[in-house]
LOZALO-889414 format. One record per residue (C-alpha): residue number from 1; x, y, z; residue in three letters. Coordinates in Angstrom, 1 decimal, always signed. Each point is the difference from the previous one (the first is absolute). Layout:
# LOZALO-889414
NUM;X;Y;Z;ALA .
...
# end
This chain:
# LOZALO-889414
1;-113.2;-118.8;+169.5;MET .
2;-2.4;-2.6;-1.1;ILE .
3;-1.7;+0.7;-3.2;LYS .
4;-3.7;-0.4;-0.6;GLU .
5;-0.3;-2.9;-2.5;TRP .
6;-2.5;-2.1;-1.9;PHE .
7;+0.0;-3.2;-1.9;ILE .
8;-1.9;-0.2;-3.2;HIS .
9;-0.2;-3.5;-1.4;SER .
10;-1.4;-1.1;-3.3;CYS .
11;+0.4;-2.8;-2.6;VAL .
12;-0.3;+2.2;-3.1;PHE .
13;+1.7;+3.4;-0.4;PHE .
14;-1.3;+2.3;-2.7;SER .
15;+2.5;+0.7;-2.8;LEU .
16;-1.7;+3.3;-0.7;THR .
17;+1.8;+1.5;+3.0;ASN .
18;+3.3;-1.7;+0.0;ILE .
19;+1.4;-2.4;-2.6;GLY .
20;+1.7;-3.1;+1.1;ILE .
21;+1.1;-3.2;-1.7;SER .
22;-1.5;-3.4;+0.8;GLN .
23;+3.1;-0.9;+1.9;LYS .
24;-1.5;+1.6;+3.1;TYR .
25;-3.3;+0.2;+1.8;LEU .
26;-1.0;+3.0;+2.2;PHE .
27;-0.2;-1.1;+3.6;GLN .
28;-0.5;+3.0;+2.3;ASP .
29;+1.3;+3.5;+0.8;SER .
30;+1.1;+2.0;+3.1;PHE .
31;-0.6;+3.7;+0.5;LEU .
32;+3.4;+1.6;+0.4;LEU .
33;+1.9;+2.7;-1.9;ASN .
34;+3.4;-1.7;-0.3;ALA .
35;+2.8;+1.6;-1.9;SER .
36;+2.0;-3.3;-0.3;THR .
37;-1.0;-3.6;+0.7;ILE .
38;+1.8;-3.3;+0.4;TYR .
39;-1.1;-3.7;+0.6;ILE .
40;+2.1;-2.7;+1.5;ASP .
41;-0.1;-3.8;-0.5;LYS .
42;-2.3;-0.4;+3.0;LEU .
43;-2.5;+2.3;-1.8;ASN .
44;+0.5;+2.8;+2.5;GLN .
45;-0.4;+3.5;-1.5;ILE .
46;+2.2;+3.0;+0.9;TYR .
47;-1.5;+3.4;-0.8;ALA .
48;+2.0;+3.2;+0.1;LEU .
49;-2.1;+3.1;+0.6;ASP .
50;+2.6;+2.7;-0.7;LYS .
51;-2.3;+2.9;+0.8;SER .
52;-0.5;-1.2;+3.5;ASN .
53;+3.6;-1.4;+0.4;ALA .
54;-1.5;-3.4;+0.8;HIS .
55;+0.6;-3.7;-0.9;LEU .
56;-2.8;-2.5;+0.5;LEU .
57;+0.5;-3.7;-0.1;LYS .
58;-3.2;-2.0;-0.7;LEU .
59;-0.8;-3.7;+0.3;ASN .
60;-1.7;-1.8;-2.9;GLU .
61;-3.4;+0.6;+1.6;ASP .
62;+0.8;+3.8;+0.0;TRP .
63;+0.3;+0.1;+3.8;SER .
64;+2.8;+2.2;+1.3;THR .
65;+3.2;-1.9;+0.8;ASN .
66;+2.4;+2.7;+0.8;GLN .
67;+0.4;+3.8;-0.4;GLU .
68;+3.0;+2.3;-0.2;LEU .
69;+0.1;+3.8;+0.1;SER .
70;+3.0;+2.1;-0.6;SER .
71;+0.5;+3.6;-1.3;PRO .
72;+2.6;-1.5;-2.5;PHE .
73;-2.8;-2.1;-1.7;LEU .
74;-1.4;+3.2;-1.6;ASN .
75;+2.9;-0.2;-2.5;GLU .
76;+0.7;-2.5;-2.7;TYR .
77;+0.9;-3.4;+1.6;VAL .
78;+0.0;-3.5;-1.3;THR .
79;-0.5;-3.5;+1.6;LEU .
80;+1.0;-3.5;-0.9;ASP .
81;-2.4;-2.4;+1.6;VAL .
82;+1.3;-3.2;-1.7;SER .
83;+1.0;-1.2;+3.4;ASP .
84;-2.9;+0.8;+2.4;PRO .
85;+2.3;-0.6;+3.0;MET .
86;+2.7;+2.4;-1.3;LYS .
87;-1.5;+3.0;-1.8;ILE .
88;+2.2;+2.6;-1.7;ILE .
89;-1.1;+3.6;+0.6;LEU .
90;+2.1;+2.4;-2.0;PHE .
91;+0.2;+3.8;+0.3;PHE .
92;+1.7;+1.3;-3.1;PRO .
93;+0.2;+3.6;+1.2;SER .
94;+2.0;-1.2;+3.1;TYR .
95;+1.9;-2.9;-1.6;SER .
96;-1.4;-2.1;+2.9;SER .
97;-0.9;-3.7;-0.2;VAL .
98;-2.1;-1.4;+2.8;GLN .
99;-0.8;-3.7;+0.5;ILE .
100;-3.4;-0.5;+1.7;LEU .
101;-1.4;-3.1;+1.6;ASP .
102;-3.5;-1.4;-0.5;GLU .
103;-1.3;+2.5;+2.6;SER .
104;+1.6;+2.9;-1.9;LEU .
105;+2.6;+0.4;+2.8;GLY .
106;+3.5;+1.1;-1.0;THR .
107;+2.5;-2.8;-0.1;LEU .
108;+2.8;+2.1;-1.4;SER .
109;+0.7;+3.4;-1.6;ASP .
110;+2.9;+0.5;-2.3;GLU .
111;+1.3;+3.1;-1.9;TYR .
112;+1.4;-0.5;-3.5;TYR .
113;+2.4;+2.8;-0.8;SER .
114;-0.1;-0.7;-3.8;ASN .
115;-3.8;+0.2;-0.2;PHE .
116;-1.9;+3.0;-1.2;ASN .
117;-3.6;+0.7;-1.0;THR .
118;+0.4;-2.0;-3.2;GLU .
119;+1.0;-3.2;+1.9;SER .
120;-2.1;-3.0;+0.7;ALA .
121;+0.4;-3.3;+2.0;ILE .
122;-1.7;-3.4;+0.2;CYS .
123;+0.8;-3.6;+1.0;PHE .
124;+1.6;-2.2;-2.6;PHE .
125;+0.0;-3.0;+2.4;SER .
126;-0.2;-0.6;+3.7;THR .
127;+3.7;+0.8;+0.3;THR .
128;+0.4;+2.7;-2.7;GLN .
129;-1.2;+3.5;-0.5;TYR .
130;-0.2;+1.4;-3.5;CYS .
131;+0.3;+3.8;-0.4;PHE .
132;+0.4;+2.7;-2.6;PHE .
133;+2.5;+2.7;+0.8;ALA .
134;+2.5;+2.1;-1.9;GLU .
135;-1.4;-1.2;-3.3;GLY .
136;+0.6;-3.7;+0.7;LYS .
137;-1.8;-3.1;+1.3;ILE .
138;+1.6;-1.4;+3.1;HIS .
139;-0.4;-3.3;+1.8;LEU .
140;+1.0;+0.1;+3.7;LYS .
141;+0.5;-3.2;+2.0;ASN .
142;-1.6;+0.6;+3.4;ILE .
143;+2.2;-2.5;+1.8;LEU .
144;+3.5;+1.1;-1.1;ASP .
145;-0.9;+3.5;-1.4;GLN .
146;+1.7;-0.8;-3.3;ARG .
147;-1.3;+2.1;-2.9;ILE .
148;+0.1;-0.7;-3.8;VAL .
149;-1.4;+2.4;-2.6;ASN .
150;-1.0;+0.3;-3.6;SER .
151;+1.4;+2.2;-2.7;GLU .
152;-1.2;+3.6;+0.1;SER .
153;-3.4;+0.7;-1.4;ILE .
154;+0.0;+3.0;-2.4;TYR .
155;-3.2;+2.0;-0.3;TYR .
156;-1.0;+3.6;-0.7;GLU .
157;-2.4;+1.9;+2.3;ARG .
158;-1.4;+3.5;+0.0;ASP .
159;-0.9;+0.0;+3.7;ASN .
160;+1.0;-1.8;+3.2;GLU .
161;-1.5;-3.5;+0.3;ILE .
162;-1.8;-0.4;+3.4;THR .
163;-2.1;-3.2;-0.4;SER .
164;+2.4;-2.7;-1.2;THR .
165;-1.5;-3.6;+0.2;VAL .
166;+2.2;-3.1;+0.5;LEU .
167;-1.5;-3.5;+0.0;LYS .
168;+1.5;-3.5;+0.0;SER .
169;-1.3;-3.6;+0.0;ASN .
170;+3.4;-1.4;+1.1;GLY .
171;+0.9;-0.8;-3.6;LYS .
172;-0.5;+3.3;-1.9;GLU .
173;+0.2;+3.6;+1.0;ILE .
174;-2.3;+2.8;-1.4;PHE .
175;+0.8;+3.6;+0.2;LEU .
176;-2.5;+2.8;-0.8;LEU .
177;+1.2;+3.6;-0.3;LEU .
178;-3.3;+1.9;-0.4;PRO .
179;+0.1;+2.4;-2.9;GLY .
180;+2.8;-1.9;-1.6;ILE .
181;-0.5;-3.8;-0.4;GLY .
182;+0.3;-3.6;+1.2;LEU .
183;+3.0;-2.3;+0.4;TRP .
184;+0.3;-3.7;+0.6;GLN .
185;+3.1;-1.7;+1.5;PHE .
186;+1.0;-3.6;+0.6;SER .
187;+1.0;-1.2;+3.4;GLY .
188;+3.6;+0.4;-1.2;PHE .
189;-0.8;+3.7;-0.5;LEU .
190;+0.2;-0.2;-3.8;ASN .
191;-2.4;+2.3;-1.8;GLU .
192;-2.5;-2.1;-1.9;GLU .
193;-2.1;+2.7;-1.6;PHE .
194;-1.1;+3.6;+0.4;SER .
195;-3.0;+2.0;-1.3;VAL .
196;-0.3;+3.7;-0.3;GLU .
197;-3.5;+1.0;+1.2;ASP .
198;-0.6;+3.1;+1.9;SER .
199;-3.7;-0.9;+0.7;GLN .
200;+0.6;-3.1;+2.2;ILE .
201;-0.8;+1.0;+3.6;LYS .
202;+0.4;-3.2;+2.0;SER .
203;+0.8;-3.7;-0.2;ILE .
204;-0.6;-3.2;+2.0;ASP .
205;+0.8;-3.7;-0.3;LEU .
206;-2.2;-3.1;+0.2;LYS .
207;+2.6;-2.8;+0.0;ASP .
208;+1.9;+0.5;-3.2;ASN .
209;-2.7;+2.2;-1.6;GLN .
210;+0.5;+3.8;-0.2;LEU .
211;-2.9;+2.4;+0.1;PHE .
212;+0.1;+3.7;-0.5;TYR .
213;-2.2;+3.1;+0.4;LEU .
214;-0.3;+2.5;-2.8;LYS .
215;-2.6;+2.6;-0.6;GLU .
216;-2.5;-1.5;+2.5;ASN .
217;+0.3;-3.4;-1.6;GLN .
218;+1.8;-3.1;+1.3;ILE .
219;+1.8;-2.2;-2.5;TYR .
220;+1.8;-3.3;+0.1;GLN .
221;+3.4;+0.3;-1.5;TRP .
222;+0.6;-1.9;-3.2;GLU .
223;+3.7;+0.0;-0.7;LYS .
224;+0.9;+0.1;-3.7;GLY .
225;-3.5;+0.8;-1.2;SER .
226;-2.4;+2.9;-0.4;ARG .
227;-1.7;+1.3;+3.1;PRO .
228;-3.0;-2.3;+0.9;SER .
229;-3.4;+1.2;+0.7;GLU .
230;-0.3;+1.3;+3.6;PRO .
231;-1.2;-2.5;+2.6;ILE .
232;-1.6;+2.9;+1.9;TYR .
233;-1.0;+3.5;-1.0;LYS .
234;-1.7;+2.7;+2.0;SER .
235;-1.8;+3.3;-0.5;LYS .
236;+1.5;+1.1;+3.4;PHE .
237;+3.6;+0.8;+0.9;LYS .
238;+1.8;-3.1;+1.2;ILE .
239;+2.2;+1.0;+2.9;ASN .
240;+1.6;-3.4;+0.4;SER .
241;-0.4;-3.7;-0.6;PHE .
242;+1.5;-3.2;+1.4;ALA .
243;-0.1;-3.7;-0.9;ILE .
244;+0.7;-3.3;+1.7;ASN .
245;-0.9;-3.6;-1.0;SER .
246;-3.6;+0.4;+1.2;LYS .
247;-1.1;+3.6;-0.5;TYR .
248;+0.3;+3.2;-2.0;LEU .
249;-0.6;+3.0;+2.1;ILE .
250;-0.5;+3.6;-1.3;ILE .
251;-0.1;+3.3;+1.8;ALA .
252;-2.3;+2.4;-1.8;GLU .
253;-3.0;+2.2;+0.6;ASN .
254;+0.6;+0.2;+3.8;ASN .
255;-0.2;-3.8;+0.4;GLN .
256;+2.0;-3.2;-0.4;ILE .
257;-1.6;-2.4;-2.5;ARG .
258;+0.9;-3.7;+0.3;ARG .
259;-0.2;-2.6;-2.8;PHE .
260;+0.7;-3.7;+0.2;ARG .
261;+2.0;-1.9;-2.6;TRP .
262;-2.2;-2.5;-1.9;LEU .
263;+2.9;-2.4;-0.5;ASN .
# end
């Protein structure tokens, strides 16, 4: 289903509506109520519309590239689009990991018996998966299937976690357990730091920089210092955000807003 869309371009964006730092410049927006969004290194945007069980892949000019519909997309799912030719589509409720090609066609579908709704998976490198399962971070070699894992992570929770986020830049690994906190691990799976913060909702990486969403504000992580001023804050509920080397994109108020890095 192709969504009606519009592009709204401007040079100046009023700070009375949405606050944003001078690191970004508002570029345009796309009319779409997305529950989760992603952006790859080719500046292609992936928008999950959970209410319609629909995944839409958009080109940089907002034209439709590919579409995927499945009744399973109306549940919580995650993507890793760090490799646009091999996209991870993970269904936590079914412990199923699909690899999609650039046309969103299925290359493989694998069941992980040790996964549950708290699990998460991403690429660590072109030959390694990184995943969180059974309270540990694991690295799996895709070629020989060898797996190494971290020490167990201990945390208290009142309810089941259903929206775990796992990100890696190939050097470091970041684990977010919403409602609990954030962990960082080295490529050797040693825990480097952890922060208890039940308000962090999502994270993303721009090279070696970590950004996080908290209370409808986006921050750049400053390790070892007080929380910085938000780089973006909104009067609307932010459903999701994503970052690459060129853009910050934000899903809010029934649209995807796109901002360009100034440096």
